[in-house]
N, C-alpha and C positions, 0 to 999 in steps of 0.2 A: 562520413560516419566512422565511429571509433573502431579501429581494427581489433582492439582487445575484446570486443563483444561479438565479433563476426569472424567466421573462418571460411575461406574459399575451399570448396570441395569439388571434385569431379565425379560424375556418375553417368550411368547409362539411362537414357530416356527411350523407353520402348513404346512408341505410339504409331503403329503401322510399320515403322521402320526403326531400326536401332541406331541411335545417335549418341555420341559422347559429348556431354555438355558440362558446364560448371556454373556454380552459383555460390552465394555466401549464405551460410547458415549460422544459427546461434551457438555461441560457445557457452558451455555450462562449466561452472567452477565450484569446487568444494572449498568453502571458507570455514576454516577452523577458528573458533572463538575461545581464547584462553582468558579466564578472569582470575586475577590474583594468583597466577601460576597454576591454576587448575583448569582442565578441559571442561568447558561448559556446554558447547554444542558444535556440531559441524553441519553447515547449511549448504544445500545445493542452490546456487543463485546465479543470476546473470552478473557478469563481472563489471558492474558499474555501481556507484554510490555505496561501496562497501562500508564506509564509515557510517553513513546514515542508516544502513541496515542494522549494523551492530547496536547503535544507539537506540533505534526504535525497538529492536528485539529485546534488549535488556530492560527498557522502560516497560514494555508490555508484559514482561515476565516478572515485573515488580522488583527487579534487582536495583534499579536506580529511580530516584524521584525527579531529578533534573540533571542538567549538564554539570552542576556543581559537585555531583557525586563521583564524577570521573576525574581522576588525578592525571592520567595519561592514557593515550591509545596509540599503538604503532601497528601498522598493517604492512607486512612484508611476506612475500612468497606464500600467498594464500592463507596467511595466519594473522589474526587480529589479537594482539596482546593488550589487555585492558587492566589497568590498575585503578582500584576504587578507594574511596575514603573509608577508613576502618570504622569511623563513628557514624556512618550514614544510618538514617532511619528507614525501616521497611515501608515501602509505599502502600498506602491503603487505597482500595478501590471502592468507590461509592456504588451502592446497588442501583441507584437511579441517576439518570442524566438529567439534571435540572438546568435548562437553558431557555432564555427568552428569544433566541434567534428565530427569525422568520425570514423566508426568502420568497421572491416571486417565481412563478413557474417558468418564466422566460429565462431566468438565471440558471435554473436547474438544467434546462436544455443546453445552455451555453457551456456549463461546466462539464457535462458528459461529452459534448462535441469536442471540447478542448483536449480531453485525454484520448480521444480516438484519432488524433492527428499524428500519431507516432510514426516516424519514418522507419523505425525498426520493424514495426508490425507490417507496414506497407510492403517492405521488402521480403520479410520472412514468414509472416502470419504465424509466429511462434511465441508471442509474448502476451502477457496481460498488462494493463496500464492502471495506474491509480493517481489521484491528485487530491490535494487539499486546497480549499478555496475559502479565504477569510470573508466572513459575512456572505458567503455564497457568490462572491464576485471576483476578488483578487486571488490569482493563483499564487500559493505559497510554494508548492513543489508539485511537479508532474514527473513520473518516471515509469519505467517498464521493468518487468522481471518475468522469469519463467512461470511463477505462480502468483496469483492474485494476493495471497497472504504475504508473500515477500515484498511485493510492490507496496502494499499498505504499510508494512514495517518501515520501508525506506522513506516514504513521505512523512510518516510520523516522526522518524528520526530527524528529518530535515526541519520539521516544525519545532522540535526541541532545540535544534541549533539556533533557530531564530526566535526562541522564547515566545512562541505563539500561544495564545489562549485558545485551547482546543474547544472550549465551550462556544466559540464563535465560528466554528468550522463546518463546512459541508465537505464530506468525503465522497469523491466520485470514483467508481471502480468498474472494471469490465467483468463480465462473466457472472455466474451464479453467486448468491450471497448466502452461504451456509451459516450456521450458528457461530462458528469460529470468527467470521468477519464481524458479526455483531458484537461478540465478546471483546474483540480488539477495540472497537469504537467505544464501547461502554468503558473499558479500562482507561482509555484516553480522555473520556468525557465528551466525545464528538456526538452532537445531537441529530445530524442529518446524514443519511447515506443515500446516494443516487447511483443507479446502475442501469446499463442497457439490458442486463440480464434480469433474473428473477430470484427472490429469496426462497428458502425452504420454509415449510410450515413451522418448524421449531424456531427458525430465525425470526419469523413474524411474531410468534408468541413471546419470544424473549424481548424483541424490540418494543412490543406493546407494553410489556410488564415493566421495562426499565426506562421508558420515556424517550425512545429513539424513533425518528421518522425514517421509514424506508420508502423511497420512490423507485420502483422498478419498471422495466420495459420502457425506459426513457429513449424513445426513438422518434425522429422527426419532430412532430409537435404534439405527441401524445405520451402519457405516462400513466402508471397505475400506482397509487399511493396505498401501501399496505398497512401502515401504522401511523398514528399521530399526524393526521392530515392537516391539523391546525397550523403547522409551521410553514405550509406552502400556500401562498396566496395568489 
């Protein structure tokens, strides 16, 4: 397992008797993002897939439309320096996600199970996972981060690097699905969200209004489809 994301610490375990033990815990890093010489944001993330995070974040913030808008990117000493094309157009976000993607329920279960196999979570129980699956089958990218929002940014960035058609993507995620997660998927044009957690009421309203399917409580062989059930067969 990558040492740059885990750090060994010693601590006192008090359980009937006091014992000095050690274990590895998550390393949190502050990644500063500089765009064309100006500070854009500083994000607290897990120190992995930093490039994908920056790309996904800039895309979801409507700063870039595709990888062609990025002239160069250099990541050193927890700082990402990004240079963009000066004549790039601002990305427009469609209000509705129009996609003819349909998936079978067995594939939904498999996608969620795939993101739950994280060895980092098994060891630390301290990360969220996200994954993109082309046509609800082929894994494009699976990763972990301290927050579910960052994990989704990372896999969307990975999708951009591979020039993936997000209209054919099922996004799997751990944890609750608040409005911001649905907004990210709408921004990318992702039609299906699957999670072992549950959405909020506003997230369901937004998904229903914008044409996104949310399958929640995906556990074992059961799920609850909160919006646009026609995409799951």
